[in-house]
SEDRENLO-360604 format. One record per residue (C-alpha): x, y, z; residue in one letter. Coordinates in steps of 0.2 Angstrom, whole numbers, padded with zeros to 4 digits, always signed. Example, Ala and Ser with C-alpha at 12.3 -4.5 7.8 and 13.67 -1.06 7.14 Angstrom:
+0062-0022+0039A +0068-0005+0036S 
REM end
This chain:
-0063-0044+0122X -0051-0053+0133X -0036-0043+0139X -0027-0056+0149X -0009-0058+0145X -0003-0071+0133X +0014-0075+0127X +0020-0069+0110X +0022-0083+0098X +0041-0084+0094X +0048-0091+0078X +0054-0108+0081X +0071-0115+0076X +0063-0123+0061X +0057-0107+0054X +0073-0097+0056X +0067-0079+0053X +0084-0073+0047X +0085-0086+0033X +0067-0081+0028X +0071-0063+0028X +0087-0067+0017X +0076-0077+0006X +0063-0063+0004X +0077-0051+0000X +0083-0063-0014X +0065-0064-0020X +0063-0046-0021X +0079-0043-0031X +0074-0057-0043X +0057-0049-0045X +0064-0032-0047X +0075-0038-0062X +0061-0048-0069X +0049-0033-0069X +0062-0022-0078X +0065-0035-0091X +0047-0039-0095X +0037-0028-0107X +0032-0024-0125X +0051-0024-0128X +0060-0039-0121X +0076-0036-0113X +0087-0050-0106X +0089-0050-0087X +0108-0050-0089X +0107-0034-0100X +0096-0026-0086X +0109-0030-0073X +0123-0023-0083X +0113-0007-0087X +0108-0005-0069X +0126-0007-0063X +0134+0002-0078X +0146-0012-0080X +0145-0013-0099X +0138-0002-0113X +0121-0008-0120X +0111-0003-0135X +0104+0014-0133X +0085+0010-0134X +0087-0003-0120X +0096+0009-0109X +0083+0023-0111X +0069+0010-0108X +0077+0004-0092X +0082+0020-0085X +0068+0032-0090X +0053+0020-0090X +0055+0004-0081X +0066+0008-0067X +0055+0022-0060X +0040+0010-0062X +0049-0004-0052X +0055+0008-0039X +0037+0014-0037X +0031-0004-0035X +0043-0007-0021X +0038+0008-0012X +0019+0004-0014X +0021-0014-0010X +0031-0011+0006X +0020+0004+0012X +0003-0005+0009X +0010-0021+0018X +0016-0012+0033X +0001-0001+0035X -0010-0017+0033X +0000-0026+0047X -0002-0011+0058X -0020-0010+0056X -0023-0028+0059X -0013-0027+0075X -0021-0011+0081X -0039-0016+0079X -0035-0035+0082X -0045-0038+0066X -0038-0050+0053X -0048-0041+0039X -0042-0023+0043X -0032-0015+0029X -0025+0003+0024X -0042+0008+0018X -0051+0003+0035X -0050+0021+0041X -0056+0029+0025X -0039+0036+0020X -0041+0028+0002X -0059+0034+0001X -0053+0051+0006X -0040+0052-0008X -0054+0046-0020X -0065+0060-0013X -0052+0073-0017X -0049+0066-0035X -0068+0066-0038X -0069+0084-0032X -0057+0089-0045X -0063+0078-0060X -0082+0077-0056X -0086+0093-0046X -0073+0104-0054X -0082+0105-0071X -0077+0099-0088X -0064+0113-0091X -0054+0107-0076X -0055+0089-0081X -0049+0093-0099X -0034+0103-0092X -0029+0090-0080X -0030+0075-0092X -0024+0083-0108X -0011+0096-0102X -0004+0087-0086X -0008+0069-0090X -0018+0058-0080X -0005+0047-0072X +0008+0060-0068X -0003+0075-0064X +0002+0086-0049X -0016+0092-0049X -0023+0074-0046X -0009+0071-0033X -0013+0087-0024X -0032+0083-0024X -0029+0066-0018X -0017+0071-0005X -0029+0085+0001X -0043+0072+0002X -0033+0059+0012X -0026+0073+0023X -0043+0079+0027X -0049+0061+0032X -0033+0059+0041X -0035+0074+0052X -0053+0069+0056X -0048+0051+0061X -0033+0058+0072X -0045+0070+0080X -0058+0056+0083X -0045+0044+0090X -0040+0057+0103X -0058+0055+0110X -0063+0038+0105X -0053+0026+0116X -0061+0009+0110X -0052+0002+0095X -0067-0008+0089X -0078+0008+0090X -0063+0017+0080X -0064+0003+0067X -0083+0006+0065X -0080+0025+0064X -0067+0023+0050X -0079+0012+0040X -0093+0025+0042X -0081+0038+0036X -0076+0028+0021X -0095+0024+0017X -0099+0042+0018X -0085+0047+0006X -0090+0033-0006X -0108+0040-0006X -0103+0058-0010X -0092+0051-0024X -0107+0041-0031X -0118+0056-0030X -0106+0066-0040X -0105+0052-0053X -0124+0052-0055X -0124+0070-0059X -0108+0071-0070X -0106+0069-0088X -0100+0052-0095X -0083+0058-0100X -0080+0065-0083X -0085+0048-0075X -0073+0039-0087X -0058+0050-0082X -0062+0046-0063X -0063+0027-0067X -0046+0028-0075X -0039+0034-0059X -0047+0021-0049X -0039+0007-0059X -0022+0012-0051X -0006+0014-0060X +0013+0013-0056X +0019+0021-0072X +0015+0039-0069X +0026+0042-0055X +0043+0049-0061X +0056+0062-0057X +0051+0074-0043X +0035+0064-0039X +0045+0048-0036X +0056+0058-0024X +0041+0065-0015X +0033+0047-0014X +0049+0040-0007X +0051+0053+0006X +0033+0051+0012X +0034+0032+0012X +0051+0032+0020X +0044+0043+0034X +0029+0032+0036X +0040+0016+0038X +0051+0025+0050X +0036+0028+0061X +0030+0010+0059X +0047+0003+0064X +0047+0015+0079X +0031+0007+0085X +0037-0011+0084X +0038-0014+0103X +0021-0004+0106X +0013-0015+0094X +0019-0031+0102X +0012-0024+0119X -0005-0021+0111X -0006-0039+0106X -0007-0043+0124X -0022-0032+0127X -0023-0013+0131X -0024-0016+0150X -0009-0027+0150X +0000-0014+0139X -0004+0000+0151X +0003-0011+0165X +0020-0012+0156X +0020+0007+0155X +0014+0009+0138X +0004+0025+0134X -0009+0017+0123X -0016+0033+0116X +0000+0040+0110X +0005+0023+0102X -0012+0022+0094X -0010+0040+0087X +0008+0035+0081X +0001+0020+0072X -0014+0029+0064X -0002+0043+0058X +0010+0031+0050X -0004+0021+0041X -0012+0038+0035X +0004+0044+0029X +0008+0028+0020X -0009+0024+0013X -0013+0042+0009X +0003+0046-0001X +0002+0030-0011X -0016+0032-0015X -0013+0050-0020X +0001+0045-0032X -0004+0028-0039X -0023+0027-0036X -0032+0014-0025X -0023-0003-0024X -0031-0016-0014X -0028-0033-0006X -0009-0030-0003X -0012-0023+0014X -0024-0038+0019X -0014-0053+0011X +0004-0049+0015X +0003-0048+0034X -0005-0065+0034X +0007-0072+0022X +0022-0067+0032X +0014-0073+0049X +0012-0090+0041X +0029-0091+0034X +0039-0085+0049X +0027-0092+0063X +0029-0077+0074X +0019-0062+0080X +0035-0051+0084X +0033-0035+0075X +0052-0033+0075X +0053-0047+0063X +0036-0045+0054X +0039-0027+0049X +0054-0030+0039X +0047-0046+0032X +0031-0037+0027X +0042-0023+0018X +0051-0037+0008X +0036-0048+0004X +0025-0033+0000X +0038-0026-0012X +0041-0043-0020X +0022-0046-0022X +0019-0029-0030X +0033-0032-0042X +0026-0049-0047X +0009-0041-0049X +0017-0028-0061X +0025-0042-0071X +0008-0050-0073X +0000-0034-0080X +0011-0035-0095X +0001-0043-0109X +0013-0054-0120X +0015-0047-0138X +0005-0032-0134X +0008-0014-0130X -0007-0014-0118X -0006-0018-0099X -0019-0023-0087X -0023-0011-0073X -0012-0016-0058X -0027-0015-0045X -0036-0029-0055X -0020-0040-0054X -0018-0037-0035X -0036-0042-0032X -0034-0058-0043X -0018-0062-0034X -0023-0056-0016X -0040-0064-0014X -0034-0082-0016X -0020-0078-0004X -0032-0073+0009X -0043-0088+0005X -0028-0100+0007X -0024-0093+0024X -0042-0095+0030X -0042-0113+0023X -0025-0118+0029X -0027-0111+0047X -0045-0114+0048X -0048-0096+0053X -0039-0080+0053X -0032-0072+0068X -0020-0058+0072X 
REM end
């Protein structure tokens, strides 16, 4: 890997990053209102705006649906989209790998391991209590199990990162940790009862609708802390793009910067996976999308752009989960895969290759 310095691509005048950021903010607002308006009960967007800003009285059912059901789900989508997009951007820069994502270090797999330990290894009695008494989507037991699993893997990764100085080797270590976690879960599934396997699979589909009340506040605090760490590492990430040796010549402590980035990604991906289940492709697709739109590698611009674009894309995916004329909704992880995979393919074909 070459570590010779190269200049950071700067957004040209034609790209106008400020205009793009304003456009992404407008898109986010539009998707937010649209996500709240769509559902089994159609609510006009104008009524949604009036309810949100309390400018006029609306029919009781609409107010209840917006405030108690759809608004928490939309806020969750914003947190999930921005968190996954930023963590994916950090991973792609840190490992200089265009296919890196929040799950590359095994954080998502660790969360799945924690949930599997509760639902599969915990026995049918624990499963029945979690599902029937606490509810699958909003169960604090599931959140605690997923958080413990993600935290365990996070601690392992942070410990290894202090000893492994090579980012490529660290990437391979993360993949091996993820594979080991998946293998353990598969072994549990093989020896589990069918109803337990079904409960676990429901969690793996991902959900935005189960995060309400105190859980939403905790998720917001975790994602907010992770984003603050990410924005604090904007300049170090720019330096790492030039190579570790050149970054050291600029006075950057590479080990500390890498630990900060891994901690931010672990906090973002771990908390989101714990509360909402594994949601893929947002962390891979959005960083490439914003790089292509803004034409820059400056993380002082890319980080806020990834927040806005990730949140808007997640809201759009949530809109697409609504089946017209039906009370049912598709799992959000299916929609993110269907929408995210073509975006990555488009980037590959348009740029004739992917680079960070």
